[in-house]
C-alpha positions as CSV (number, residue, x, y, z in Angstrom):
1,M,-12.4,2.3,8.2
2,E,-9.1,4.2,8.5
3,R,-6.3,4.2,5.7
4,N,-3.9,2.2,8.0
5,D,-6.7,-0.3,8.8
6,I,-7.3,-0.7,5.3
7,L,-3.6,-1.5,4.5
8,R,-3.2,-3.9,7.1
9,E,-6.5,-5.7,6.3
10,I,-5.4,-6.1,2.7
11,L,-1.9,-7.2,3.7
12,S,-3.4,-9.6,6.5
13,D,-4.1,-12.4,4.1
14,P,-1.9,-15.3,5.0
15,E,-1.0,-16.0,1.3
16,I,-0.1,-12.2,0.9
17,M,1.9,-12.1,4.2
18,D,4.0,-15.2,3.1
19,K,4.7,-14.2,-0.3
20,Y,6.0,-10.6,0.8
21,S,7.5,-12.1,4.1
22,I,5.3,-9.8,6.3
23,T,5.4,-11.0,9.9
24,D,2.5,-10.4,12.2
25,E,4.7,-7.8,14.4
26,K,5.6,-5.9,11.0
27,L,2.0,-6.0,9.9
28,T,1.0,-4.2,13.1
29,E,3.6,-1.4,12.5
30,L,2.6,-0.7,8.9
31,T,1.3,2.7,8.1
32,T,0.3,4.4,4.7
33,N,2.8,7.1,5.5
34,P,6.4,6.9,4.4
35,P,8.9,5.5,4.8
36,Y,7.6,2.3,3.1
37,H,9.1,-1.1,3.9
38,S,8.6,-2.5,0.6
39,N,7.1,-1.8,-2.9
40,I,3.8,-3.5,-2.2
41,V,3.2,-1.3,0.7
42,E,3.9,1.8,-1.3
43,V,1.9,0.9,-4.1
44,L,-1.2,0.1,-1.7
45,S,-0.6,3.0,0.3
46,T,-0.6,5.1,-2.9
47,I,-4.0,3.7,-4.0
48,I,-5.5,4.0,-0.6
49,N,-4.2,7.5,0.1
50,E,-5.0,9.0,-3.4
51,N,-8.2,7.2,-3.4
52,D,-9.2,8.9,-0.3
53,N,-8.1,12.0,-1.5
54,H,-10.5,11.6,-4.6
55,L,-7.9,11.1,-7.2
56,S,-9.1,9.4,-10.4
57,S,-7.9,5.8,-11.0
58,S,-6.2,7.1,-14.1
59,M,-4.3,9.6,-12.0
60,I,-3.4,7.2,-9.3
61,Y,-2.1,4.7,-12.0
62,K,-0.1,7.5,-13.4
63,K,1.5,8.5,-10.0
64,I,2.4,4.7,-9.3
65,K,3.8,4.5,-12.7
66,K,6.0,7.6,-12.0
67,T,7.2,6.6,-8.9
68,H,8.2,3.3,-9.9
69,N,9.6,4.3,-13.6
70,I,7.2,1.8,-15.2
71,G,7.3,2.2,-19.2
């Protein structure tokens, strides 16, 4: 499964779509490449991309933490 397909599959859950105001049209346009339309898309894209690049989970966490200035 390709990266974009994984992202769309995760975000296609009706509850997630409702919570993050993602329409069907917006969902089909989402990719794991910038620019990101929301924080949830950016975080999931980072996880998907870096996991595919064989980064460890702790390194992925540090990257997300740095990107979003978390504690």
